PDB file of N, CA, C and O in Angstrom:
ATOM      1  N   MET A   1      27.649  33.531  21.347  1.00  0.00           N
ATOM      2  CA  MET A   1      27.232  32.474  20.715  1.00  0.00           C
ATOM      3  C   MET A   1      26.457  33.310  19.893  1.00  0.00           C
ATOM      4  O   MET A   1      26.218  34.336  20.529  1.00  0.00           O
ATOM      5  N   GLY A   2      25.774  33.359  18.369  1.00  0.00           N
ATOM      6  CA  GLY A   2      25.141  33.798  17.659  1.00  0.00           C
ATOM      7  C   GLY A   2      23.754  33.388  17.826  1.00  0.00           C
ATOM      8  O   GLY A   2      23.521  32.300  18.353  1.00  0.00           O
ATOM      9  N   SER A   3      22.641  34.281  17.362  1.00  0.00           N
ATOM     10  CA  SER A   3      21.204  34.388  17.516  1.00  0.00           C
ATOM     11  C   SER A   3      20.647  33.067  16.774  1.00  0.00           C
ATOM     12  O   SER A   3      21.201  32.667  15.749  1.00  0.00           O
ATOM     13  N   THR A   4      19.779  32.553  17.204  1.00  0.00           N
ATOM     14  CA  THR A   4      19.773  31.501  16.910  1.00  0.00           C
ATOM     15  C   THR A   4      18.209  31.494  17.481  1.00  0.00           C
ATOM     16  O   THR A   4      18.064  31.895  18.636  1.00  0.00           O
ATOM     17  N   ARG A   5      16.645  30.923  16.507  1.00  0.00           N
ATOM     18  CA  ARG A   5      15.492  31.067  16.772  1.00  0.00           C
ATOM     19  C   ARG A   5      15.014  29.634  17.443  1.00  0.00           C
ATOM     20  O   ARG A   5      15.801  28.739  17.753  1.00  0.00           O
ATOM     21  N   ALA A   6      13.882  29.593  17.575  1.00  0.00           N
ATOM     22  CA  ALA A   6      13.625  28.360  17.840  1.00  0.00           C
ATOM     23  C   ALA A   6      14.023  27.153  16.829  1.00  0.00           C
ATOM     24  O   ALA A   6      14.280  27.239  15.628  1.00  0.00           O
ATOM     25  N   GLY A   7      14.003  26.174  17.537  1.00  0.00           N
ATOM     26  CA  GLY A   7      14.651  24.825  16.570  1.00  0.00           C
ATOM     27  C   GLY A   7      16.117  24.681  16.578  1.00  0.00           C
ATOM     28  O   GLY A   7      16.642  23.693  16.064  1.00  0.00           O
ATOM     29  N   GLY A   8      17.079  25.993  17.359  1.00  0.00           N
ATOM     30  CA  GLY A   8      18.525  26.328  17.099  1.00  0.00           C
ATOM     31  C   GLY A   8      18.703  26.631  16.137  1.00  0.00           C
ATOM     32  O   GLY A   8      19.874  26.954  15.938  1.00  0.00           O
ATOM     33  N   THR A   9      17.944  26.718  15.182  1.00  0.00           N
ATOM     34  CA  THR A   9      18.624  26.560  13.542  1.00  0.00           C
ATOM     35  C   THR A   9      18.463  28.143  12.981  1.00  0.00           C
ATOM     36  O   THR A   9      17.363  28.516  13.388  1.00  0.00           O
ATOM     37  N   PRO A  10      18.989  29.036  12.351  1.00  0.00           N
ATOM     38  CA  PRO A  10      18.757  30.572  11.844  1.00  0.00           C
ATOM     39  C   PRO A  10      17.385  30.637  11.428  1.00  0.00           C
ATOM     40  O   PRO A  10      16.729  31.677  11.487  1.00  0.00           O
ATOM     41  N   GLY A  11      16.800  29.187  10.872  1.00  0.00           N
ATOM     42  CA  GLY A  11      15.460  29.879   9.940  1.00  0.00           C
ATOM     43  C   GLY A  11      14.318  29.695  10.894  1.00  0.00           C
ATOM     44  O   GLY A  11      13.223  30.155  10.574  1.00  0.00           O
ATOM     45  N   GLY A  12      14.474  29.031  12.099  1.00  0.00           N
ATOM     46  CA  GLY A  12      13.492  29.396  13.366  1.00  0.00           C
ATOM     47  C   GLY A  12      12.577  28.021  12.775  1.00  0.00           C
ATOM     48  O   GLY A  12      12.912  27.165  11.957  1.00  0.00           O
ATOM     49  N   LEU A  13      11.171  28.210  13.616  1.00  0.00           N
ATOM     50  CA  LEU A  13      10.410  26.658  13.469  1.00  0.00           C
ATOM     51  C   LEU A  13       9.626  26.977  12.522  1.00  0.00           C
ATOM     52  O   LEU A  13       9.123  25.908  12.176  1.00  0.00           O
ATOM     53  N   GLY A  14       9.105  28.006  11.724  1.00  0.00           N
ATOM     54  CA  GLY A  14       8.558  27.703  10.418  1.00  0.00           C
ATOM     55  C   GLY A  14       9.496  26.948   9.306  1.00  0.00           C
ATOM     56  O   GLY A  14       8.931  26.009   8.744  1.00  0.00           O
ATOM     57  N   GLN A  15      10.591  27.166   8.981  1.00  0.00           N
ATOM     58  CA  GLN A  15      11.548  26.800   8.202  1.00  0.00           C
ATOM     59  C   GLN A  15      11.554  25.340   8.363  1.00  0.00           C
ATOM     60  O   GLN A  15      11.665  24.577   7.403  1.00  0.00           O
ATOM     61  N   PHE A  16      11.412  24.892   9.785  1.00  0.00           N
ATOM     62  CA  PHE A  16      11.283  23.543  10.566  1.00  0.00           C
ATOM     63  C   PHE A  16      10.392  22.656   9.996  1.00  0.00           C
ATOM     64  O   PHE A  16      10.559  21.707   9.231  1.00  0.00           O
ATOM     65  N   LEU A  17       9.204  23.245  10.622  1.00  0.00           N
ATOM     66  CA  LEU A  17       7.859  22.793   9.719  1.00  0.00           C
ATOM     67  C   LEU A  17       7.907  22.523   8.499  1.00  0.00           C
ATOM     68  O   LEU A  17       7.440  21.454   8.106  1.00  0.00           O
ATOM     69  N   VAL A  18       8.473  23.417   7.630  1.00  0.00           N
ATOM     70  CA  VAL A  18       7.955  23.289   6.120  1.00  0.00           C
ATOM     71  C   VAL A  18       8.893  22.126   5.720  1.00  0.00           C
ATOM     72  O   VAL A  18       8.500  21.253   4.946  1.00  0.00           O
ATOM     73  N   GLY A  19      10.172  22.118   6.268  1.00  0.00           N
ATOM     74  CA  GLY A  19      10.775  21.184   5.966  1.00  0.00           C
ATOM     75  C   GLY A  19      10.379  20.054   6.101  1.00  0.00           C
ATOM     76  O   GLY A  19      10.340  19.220   5.196  1.00  0.00           O
ATOM     77  N   PHE A  20       9.930  19.830   7.603  1.00  0.00           N
ATOM     78  CA  PHE A  20       9.101  18.713   7.779  1.00  0.00           C
ATOM     79  C   PHE A  20       7.992  18.230   7.346  1.00  0.00           C
ATOM     80  O   PHE A  20       7.641  17.086   7.638  1.00  0.00           O
ATOM     81  N   VAL A  21       7.313  18.993   6.621  1.00  0.00           N
ATOM     82  CA  VAL A  21       5.983  18.271   5.791  1.00  0.00           C
ATOM     83  C   VAL A  21       6.206  18.235   4.161  1.00  0.00           C
ATOM     84  O   VAL A  21       5.444  17.825   3.285  1.00  0.00           O
ATOM     85  N   LEU A  22       7.676  18.875   4.053  1.00  0.00           N
ATOM     86  CA  LEU A  22       8.581  18.077   2.988  1.00  0.00           C
ATOM     87  C   LEU A  22       8.788  17.038   3.141  1.00  0.00           C
ATOM     88  O   LEU A  22       8.071  16.266   2.504  1.00  0.00           O
ATOM     89  N   ALA A  23       9.784  16.477   3.986  1.00  0.00           N
ATOM     90  CA  ALA A  23      10.036  15.165   4.058  1.00  0.00           C
ATOM     91  C   ALA A  23       9.226  14.126   4.458  1.00  0.00           C
ATOM     92  O   ALA A  23       9.793  13.058   4.685  1.00  0.00           O
ATOM     93  N   VAL A  24       7.689  14.207   4.639  1.00  0.00           N
ATOM     94  CA  VAL A  24       6.708  13.560   5.271  1.00  0.00           C
ATOM     95  C   VAL A  24       5.904  13.387   3.756  1.00  0.00           C
ATOM     96  O   VAL A  24       5.484  12.300   3.359  1.00  0.00           O
ATOM     97  N   ALA A  25       5.794  14.499   3.096  1.00  0.00           N
ATOM     98  CA  ALA A  25       5.020  13.944   1.805  1.00  0.00           C
ATOM     99  C   ALA A  25       6.116  13.263   1.049  1.00  0.00           C
ATOM    100  O   ALA A  25       5.955  12.044   1.008  1.00  0.00           O
ATOM    101  N   GLY A  26       7.170  13.697   0.448  1.00  0.00           N
ATOM    102  CA  GLY A  26       8.144  12.546   0.085  1.00  0.00           C
ATOM    103  C   GLY A  26       8.452  11.141   0.348  1.00  0.00           C
ATOM    104  O   GLY A  26       8.532  10.260  -0.508  1.00  0.00           O
ATOM    105  N   GLY A  27       8.592  11.031   1.414  1.00  0.00           N
ATOM    106  CA  GLY A  27       8.686   9.590   2.258  1.00  0.00           C
ATOM    107  C   GLY A  27       7.724   8.758   1.853  1.00  0.00           C
ATOM    108  O   GLY A  27       8.015   7.574   1.680  1.00  0.00           O
ATOM    109  N   ARG A  28       6.335   9.244   1.614  1.00  0.00           N
ATOM    110  CA  ARG A  28       5.209   8.708   1.866  1.00  0.00           C
ATOM    111  C   ARG A  28       5.198   7.331   0.126  1.00  0.00           C
ATOM    112  O   ARG A  28       5.009   6.117   0.051  1.00  0.00           O
ATOM    113  N   PRO A  29       5.523   8.484  -0.996  1.00  0.00           N
ATOM    114  CA  PRO A  29       5.905   7.889  -2.785  1.00  0.00           C
ATOM    115  C   PRO A  29       7.237   7.011  -2.282  1.00  0.00           C
ATOM    116  O   PRO A  29       7.416   6.091  -3.081  1.00  0.00           O
ATOM    117  N   LEU A  30       7.794   7.009  -1.677  1.00  0.00           N
ATOM    118  CA  LEU A  30       8.998   5.948  -1.139  1.00  0.00           C
ATOM    119  C   LEU A  30       8.289   5.204  -0.379  1.00  0.00           C
ATOM    120  O   LEU A  30       8.334   4.105  -0.933  1.00  0.00           O
ATOM    121  N   LEU A  31       7.660   5.111   0.544  1.00  0.00           N
ATOM    122  CA  LEU A  31       6.977   4.059   1.351  1.00  0.00           C
ATOM    123  C   LEU A  31       5.995   3.036   0.441  1.00  0.00           C
ATOM    124  O   LEU A  31       6.120   1.817   0.560  1.00  0.00           O
ATOM    125  N   MET A  32       4.914   3.684  -0.567  1.00  0.00           N
ATOM    126  CA  MET A  32       4.249   3.035  -1.664  1.00  0.00           C
ATOM    127  C   MET A  32       5.062   2.223  -2.324  1.00  0.00           C
ATOM    128  O   MET A  32       4.680   1.053  -2.342  1.00  0.00           O
ATOM    129  N   ALA A  33       6.288   2.509  -3.000  1.00  0.00           N
ATOM    130  CA  ALA A  33       6.734   1.794  -3.679  1.00  0.00           C
ATOM    131  C   ALA A  33       7.405   0.734  -3.299  1.00  0.00           C
ATOM    132  O   ALA A  33       7.500  -0.290  -3.976  1.00  0.00           O
ATOM    133  N   GLY A  34       8.133   0.989  -1.708  1.00  0.00           N
ATOM    134  CA  GLY A  34       8.985  -0.133  -1.385  1.00  0.00           C
ATOM    135  C   GLY A  34       8.038  -1.191  -0.827  1.00  0.00           C
ATOM    136  O   GLY A  34       8.322  -2.388  -0.778  1.00  0.00           O
ATOM    137  N   SER A  35       6.753  -0.591  -0.363  1.00  0.00           N
ATOM    138  CA  SER A  35       6.060  -1.973  -0.341  1.00  0.00           C
ATOM    139  C   SER A  35       5.443  -2.654  -1.290  1.00  0.00           C
ATOM    140  O   SER A  35       5.281  -3.851  -1.053  1.00  0.00           O
ATOM    141  N   ALA A  36       4.998  -2.187  -2.430  1.00  0.00           N
ATOM    142  CA  ALA A  36       5.017  -2.408  -3.672  1.00  0.00           C
ATOM    143  C   ALA A  36       5.994  -3.671  -4.021  1.00  0.00           C
ATOM    144  O   ALA A  36       5.482  -4.782  -4.158  1.00  0.00           O
ATOM    145  N   ILE A  37       7.326  -3.503  -4.155  1.00  0.00           N
ATOM    146  CA  ILE A  37       8.839  -4.078  -4.378  1.00  0.00           C
ATOM    147  C   ILE A  37       8.391  -5.607  -3.381  1.00  0.00           C
ATOM    148  O   ILE A  37       8.498  -6.756  -3.809  1.00  0.00           O
ATOM    149  N   VAL A  38       7.935  -5.253  -2.126  1.00  0.00           N
ATOM    150  CA  VAL A  38       8.211  -6.370  -0.907  1.00  0.00           C
ATOM    151  C   VAL A  38       7.076  -7.075  -1.641  1.00  0.00           C
ATOM    152  O   VAL A  38       7.461  -8.208  -1.926  1.00  0.00           O
ATOM    153  N   PHE A  39       5.884  -6.866  -2.041  1.00  0.00           N
ATOM    154  CA  PHE A  39       4.742  -7.330  -2.274  1.00  0.00           C
ATOM    155  C   PHE A  39       4.911  -8.311  -3.635  1.00  0.00           C
ATOM    156  O   PHE A  39       4.542  -9.483  -3.714  1.00  0.00           O
ATOM    157  N   VAL A  40       5.344  -7.787  -4.326  1.00  0.00           N
ATOM    158  CA  VAL A  40       6.040  -8.571  -6.236  1.00  0.00           C
ATOM    159  C   VAL A  40       6.935  -9.661  -5.569  1.00  0.00           C
ATOM    160  O   VAL A  40       6.918 -10.841  -5.917  1.00  0.00           O
ATOM    161  N   GLY A  41       7.829  -9.080  -4.441  1.00  0.00           N
ATOM    162  CA  GLY A  41       8.929 -10.032  -4.481  1.00  0.00           C
ATOM    163  C   GLY A  41       8.251 -11.432  -3.571  1.00  0.00           C
ATOM    164  O   GLY A  41       8.630 -12.565  -3.866  1.00  0.00           O
ATOM    165  N   VAL A  42       7.481 -11.263  -2.734  1.00  0.00           N
ATOM    166  CA  VAL A  42       6.501 -12.063  -2.015  1.00  0.00           C
ATOM    167  C   VAL A  42       5.965 -12.727  -3.452  1.00  0.00           C
ATOM    168  O   VAL A  42       6.704 -13.638  -3.827  1.00  0.00           O
ATOM    169  N   ILE A  43       5.248 -12.557  -4.009  1.00  0.00           N
ATOM    170  CA  ILE A  43       4.330 -13.227  -4.783  1.00  0.00           C
ATOM    171  C   ILE A  43       5.278 -14.233  -5.780  1.00  0.00           C
ATOM    172  O   ILE A  43       5.020 -15.424  -5.955  1.00  0.00           O
ATOM    173  N   ALA A  44       6.579 -13.418  -6.481  1.00  0.00           N
ATOM    174  CA  ALA A  44       7.198 -14.182  -7.131  1.00  0.00           C
ATOM    175  C   ALA A  44       7.637 -15.365  -6.876  1.00  0.00           C
ATOM    176  O   ALA A  44       7.847 -16.268  -7.685  1.00  0.00           O
ATOM    177  N   GLY A  45       7.818 -15.371  -5.455  1.00  0.00           N
ATOM    178  CA  GLY A  45       8.548 -16.256  -4.958  1.00  0.00           C
ATOM    179  C   GLY A  45       7.692 -17.380  -4.590  1.00  0.00           C
ATOM    180  O   GLY A  45       8.378 -18.312  -4.168  1.00  0.00           O
ATOM    181  N   LEU A  46       6.646 -17.588  -4.597  1.00  0.00           N
ATOM    182  CA  LEU A  46       5.621 -18.665  -4.364  1.00  0.00           C
ATOM    183  C   LEU A  46       5.625 -19.577  -5.118  1.00  0.00           C
ATOM    184  O   LEU A  46       5.775 -19.271  -6.301  1.00  0.00           O
ATOM    185  N   GLN A  47       5.503 -20.708  -4.859  1.00  0.00           N
ATOM    186  CA  GLN A  47       5.389 -22.122  -5.651  1.00  0.00           C
ATOM    187  C   GLN A  47       3.760 -22.796  -5.470  1.00  0.00           C
ATOM    188  O   GLN A  47       3.308 -23.093  -4.365  1.00  0.00           O
ATOM    189  N   ALA A  48       3.191 -22.924  -6.433  1.00  0.00           N
ATOM    190  CA  ALA A  48       2.040 -23.615  -6.408  1.00  0.00           C
ATOM    191  C   ALA A  48       1.871 -24.578  -6.642  1.00  0.00           C
ATOM    192  O   ALA A  48       2.317 -24.635  -7.788  1.00  0.00           O
ATOM    193  N   HIS A  49       1.458 -25.678  -6.364  1.00  0.00           N
ATOM    194  CA  HIS A  49       1.118 -27.402  -6.575  1.00  0.00           C
ATOM    195  C   HIS A  49      -0.442 -27.444  -6.796  1.00  0.00           C
ATOM    196  O   HIS A  49      -1.205 -26.865  -6.023  1.00  0.00           O
ATOM    197  N   PHE A  50      -0.770 -27.983  -7.624  1.00  0.00           N
ATOM    198  CA  PHE A  50      -2.062 -27.971  -8.248  1.00  0.00           C
ATOM    199  C   PHE A  50      -2.307 -29.892  -8.326  1.00  0.00           C
ATOM    200  O   PHE A  50      -1.507 -30.691  -8.813  1.00  0.00           O
ATOM    201  N   ARG A  51      -3.590 -30.198  -7.712  1.00  0.00           N
ATOM    202  CA  ARG A  51      -3.822 -31.022  -7.896  1.00  0.00           C
ATOM    203  C   ARG A  51      -5.188 -31.518  -8.428  1.00  0.00           C
ATOM    204  O   ARG A  51      -6.007 -30.657  -8.107  1.00  0.00           O
ATOM    205  N   LEU A  52      -5.810 -32.537  -9.110  1.00  0.00           N
ATOM    206  CA  LEU A  52      -6.679 -32.564  -9.483  1.00  0.00           C
ATOM    207  C   LEU A  52      -8.003 -32.582  -8.124  1.00  0.00           C
ATOM    208  O   LEU A  52      -7.933 -32.911  -6.940  1.00  0.00           O
ATOM    209  N   ALA A  53      -9.053 -32.109  -8.902  1.00  0.00           N
ATOM    210  CA  ALA A  53      -9.959 -31.445  -7.822  1.00  0.00           C
ATOM    211  C   ALA A  53     -11.542 -32.273  -8.999  1.00  0.00           C
ATOM    212  O   ALA A  53     -11.562 -32.192 -10.227  1.00  0.00           O
ATOM    213  N   GLY A  54     -12.464 -32.862  -8.278  1.00  0.00           N
ATOM    214  CA  GLY A  54     -13.786 -33.187  -8.486  1.00  0.00           C
ATOM    215  C   GLY A  54     -14.419 -32.160  -9.107  1.00  0.00           C
ATOM    216  O   GLY A  54     -14.049 -30.989  -9.026  1.00  0.00           O
ATOM    217  N   LEU A  55     -15.362 -32.546  -9.726  1.00  0.00           N
ATOM    218  CA  LEU A  55     -16.357 -31.848 -10.792  1.00  0.00           C
ATOM    219  C   LEU A  55     -16.528 -30.772  -9.317  1.00  0.00           C
ATOM    220  O   LEU A  55     -15.851 -29.745  -9.335  1.00  0.00           O
ATOM    221  N   PHE A  56     -17.461 -31.043  -8.032  1.00  0.00           N
ATOM    222  CA  PHE A  56     -18.130 -30.428  -7.358  1.00  0.00           C
ATOM    223  C   PHE A  56     -17.327 -29.268  -6.750  1.00  0.00           C
ATOM    224  O   PHE A  56     -17.660 -28.087  -6.649  1.00  0.00           O
ATOM    225  N   ASN A  57     -16.048 -29.952  -6.321  1.00  0.00           N
ATOM    226  CA  ASN A  57     -15.133 -29.409  -6.166  1.00  0.00           C
ATOM    227  C   ASN A  57     -14.669 -28.014  -6.829  1.00  0.00           C
ATOM    228  O   ASN A  57     -14.845 -26.887  -6.367  1.00  0.00           O
ATOM    229  N   ALA A  58     -14.206 -28.279  -7.700  1.00  0.00           N
ATOM    230  CA  ALA A  58     -13.996 -27.187  -9.141  1.00  0.00           C
ATOM    231  C   ALA A  58     -15.019 -26.118  -9.163  1.00  0.00           C
ATOM    232  O   ALA A  58     -14.865 -24.907  -9.005  1.00  0.00           O
ATOM    233  N   LEU A  59     -16.011 -26.750  -9.373  1.00  0.00           N
ATOM    234  CA  LEU A  59     -17.317 -25.787  -9.242  1.00  0.00           C
ATOM    235  C   LEU A  59     -17.369 -24.660  -7.709  1.00  0.00           C
ATOM    236  O   LEU A  59     -17.549 -23.443  -7.659  1.00  0.00           O
ATOM    237  N   ALA A  60     -17.216 -25.304  -6.992  1.00  0.00           N
ATOM    238  CA  ALA A  60     -17.201 -24.416  -5.891  1.00  0.00           C
ATOM    239  C   ALA A  60     -16.089 -23.738  -5.415  1.00  0.00           C
ATOM    240  O   ALA A  60     -16.302 -23.143  -4.358  1.00  0.00           O
ATOM    241  N   MET A  61     -14.941 -23.640  -5.877  1.00  0.00           N
ATOM    242  CA  MET A  61     -14.178 -22.978  -5.680  1.00  0.00           C
ATOM    243  C   MET A  61     -13.931 -22.018  -7.130  1.00  0.00           C
ATOM    244  O   MET A  61     -13.171 -21.060  -7.277  1.00  0.00           O
ATOM    245  N   LEU A  62     -14.701 -22.543  -7.945  1.00  0.00           N
ATOM    246  CA  LEU A  62     -14.877 -21.252  -9.052  1.00  0.00           C
ATOM    247  C   LEU A  62     -15.920 -20.303  -8.629  1.00  0.00           C
ATOM    248  O   LEU A  62     -15.643 -19.124  -8.850  1.00  0.00           O
ATOM    249  N   VAL A  63     -17.145 -20.563  -8.026  1.00  0.00           N
ATOM    250  CA  VAL A  63     -18.274 -20.119  -7.418  1.00  0.00           C
ATOM    251  C   VAL A  63     -17.642 -18.833  -6.307  1.00  0.00           C
ATOM    252  O   VAL A  63     -17.961 -17.655  -6.145  1.00  0.00           O
ATOM    253  N   LEU A  64     -16.721 -19.629  -5.743  1.00  0.00           N
ATOM    254  CA  LEU A  64     -16.209 -18.767  -4.282  1.00  0.00           C
ATOM    255  C   LEU A  64     -15.119 -18.011  -4.890  1.00  0.00           C
ATOM    256  O   LEU A  64     -14.882 -17.037  -4.176  1.00  0.00           O
ATOM    257  N   LEU A  65     -14.273 -18.059  -6.025  1.00  0.00           N
ATOM    258  CA  LEU A  65     -13.699 -17.120  -6.685  1.00  0.00           C
ATOM    259  C   LEU A  65     -14.314 -15.756  -7.204  1.00  0.00           C
ATOM    260  O   LEU A  65     -14.195 -14.583  -6.848  1.00  0.00           O
ATOM    261  N   PHE A  66     -15.017 -16.403  -8.187  1.00  0.00           N
ATOM    262  CA  PHE A  66     -16.044 -15.042  -9.036  1.00  0.00           C
ATOM    263  C   PHE A  66     -17.321 -14.262  -8.197  1.00  0.00           C
ATOM    264  O   PHE A  66     -17.987 -13.295  -8.564  1.00  0.00           O
ATOM    265  N   GLY A  67     -17.408 -15.085  -6.884  1.00  0.00           N
ATOM    266  CA  GLY A  67     -17.968 -14.742  -5.870  1.00  0.00           C
ATOM    267  C   GLY A  67     -16.937 -13.102  -5.357  1.00  0.00           C
ATOM    268  O   GLY A  67     -17.093 -11.900  -5.575  1.00  0.00           O
ATOM    269  N   GLY A  68     -16.212 -13.689  -4.827  1.00  0.00           N
ATOM    270  CA  GLY A  68     -15.318 -12.583  -4.028  1.00  0.00           C
ATOM    271  C   GLY A  68     -14.746 -11.850  -4.729  1.00  0.00           C
ATOM    272  O   GLY A  68     -13.990 -11.167  -4.038  1.00  0.00           O
ATOM    273  N   ILE A  69     -14.651 -11.484  -6.248  1.00  0.00           N
ATOM    274  CA  ILE A  69     -14.089 -11.010  -7.074  1.00  0.00           C
ATOM    275  C   ILE A  69     -15.386  -9.321  -7.416  1.00  0.00           C
ATOM    276  O   ILE A  69     -15.288  -8.096  -7.482  1.00  0.00           O
ATOM    277  N   GLY A  70     -16.481 -10.420  -7.532  1.00  0.00           N
ATOM    278  CA  GLY A  70     -17.729  -9.550  -7.726  1.00  0.00           C
ATOM    279  C   GLY A  70     -18.034  -8.626  -6.292  1.00  0.00           C
ATOM    280  O   GLY A  70     -18.428  -7.460  -6.283  1.00  0.00           O
ATOM    281  N   LEU A  71     -17.810  -9.280  -5.374  1.00  0.00           N
ATOM    282  CA  LEU A  71     -17.645  -8.604  -4.310  1.00  0.00           C
ATOM    283  C   LEU A  71     -17.121  -7.424  -3.883  1.00  0.00           C
ATOM    284  O   LEU A  71     -17.674  -6.500  -3.286  1.00  0.00           O
ATOM    285  N   ILE A  72     -15.777  -7.573  -4.323  1.00  0.00           N
ATOM    286  CA  ILE A  72     -14.608  -6.384  -4.193  1.00  0.00           C
ATOM    287  C   ILE A  72     -15.110  -5.407  -5.297  1.00  0.00           C
ATOM    288  O   ILE A  72     -15.293  -4.209  -5.078  1.00  0.00           O
ATOM    289  N   ALA A  73     -15.359  -6.124  -6.731  1.00  0.00           N
ATOM    290  CA  ALA A  73     -15.973  -4.819  -7.261  1.00  0.00           C
ATOM    291  C   ALA A  73     -17.034  -4.007  -7.013  1.00  0.00           C
ATOM    292  O   ALA A  73     -17.313  -2.934  -7.547  1.00  0.00           O
ATOM    293  N   ARG A  74     -17.581  -4.585  -6.191  1.00  0.00           N
ATOM    294  CA  ARG A  74     -19.194  -4.033  -5.898  1.00  0.00           C
ATOM    295  C   ARG A  74     -18.590  -2.895  -4.675  1.00  0.00           C
ATOM    296  O   ARG A  74     -19.032  -1.746  -4.678  1.00  0.00           O
ATOM    297  N   SER A  75     -17.768  -3.240  -3.863  1.00  0.00           N
ATOM    298  CA  SER A  75     -17.498  -2.050  -2.887  1.00  0.00           C
ATOM    299  C   SER A  75     -16.580  -1.302  -3.538  1.00  0.00           C
ATOM    300  O   SER A  75     -16.525  -0.139  -3.139  1.00  0.00           O
ATOM    301  N   LEU A  76     -15.903  -1.571  -4.339  1.00  0.00           N
ATOM    302  CA  LEU A  76     -15.209  -0.260  -5.076  1.00  0.00           C
ATOM    303  C   LEU A  76     -15.673   0.799  -5.530  1.00  0.00           C
ATOM    304  O   LEU A  76     -15.396   1.985  -5.356  1.00  0.00           O
ATOM    305  N   ARG A  77     -17.067  -0.225  -6.670  1.00  0.00           N
ATOM    306  CA  ARG A  77     -18.003   1.040  -7.269  1.00  0.00           C
ATOM    307  C   ARG A  77     -18.827   1.570  -6.170  1.00  0.00           C
ATOM    308  O   ARG A  77     -19.051   2.779  -6.235  1.00  0.00           O
ATOM    309  N   ALA A  78     -19.203   1.083  -5.419  1.00  0.00           N
ATOM    310  CA  ALA A  78     -20.314   2.069  -4.334  1.00  0.00           C
ATOM    311  C   ALA A  78     -19.320   3.028  -3.508  1.00  0.00           C
ATOM    312  O   ALA A  78     -19.909   3.621  -2.604  1.00  0.00           O
ATOM    313  N   GLN A  79     -18.009   3.302  -3.606  1.00  0.00           N
ATOM    314  CA  GLN A  79     -17.124   3.927  -2.458  1.00  0.00           C
ATOM    315  C   GLN A  79     -17.345   5.627  -3.669  1.00  0.00           C
ATOM    316  O   GLN A  79     -16.938   6.730  -3.304  1.00  0.00           O
ATOM    317  N   GLY A  80     -18.124   5.354  -5.174  1.00  0.00           N
ATOM    318  CA  GLY A  80     -18.250   6.375  -5.929  1.00  0.00           C
ATOM    319  C   GLY A  80     -19.453   7.265  -5.780  1.00  0.00           C
ATOM    320  O   GLY A  80     -19.599   8.448  -6.089  1.00  0.00           O
ATOM    321  N   GLY A  81     -20.354   6.320  -5.179  1.00  0.00           N
ATOM    322  CA  GLY A  81     -21.612   7.175  -5.672  1.00  0.00           C
ATOM    323  C   GLY A  81     -22.345   7.471  -4.191  1.00  0.00           C
ATOM    324  O   GLY A  81     -23.386   8.126  -4.138  1.00  0.00           O
TER     325      GLY A  81
END
C-alpha cells in the first residue's frame, strides 16, 4: 500500500480543508441564483384577480401598502448607522 495522509489522500487534511472551503464558497452563489430563479418563477405564475373596492377600502389599502414600504425603507436605512 502507498503512503497516504489524513483523509486517505496524498494531499492530506490541509488540502481537503482548502477544497471544502472552496466548494462551500462556490456553492453559495449557486444557491442564491437558484433561489432567485425559483422566486421569480413563483411570482410569474401568479394570477391576480381584482374587483372594485369602495373609497374607504381603497384608501385603507394604500395607507397600509405605503406604510409597509416606509417601514421596510426605515429598517434598511437604520442598518447603516
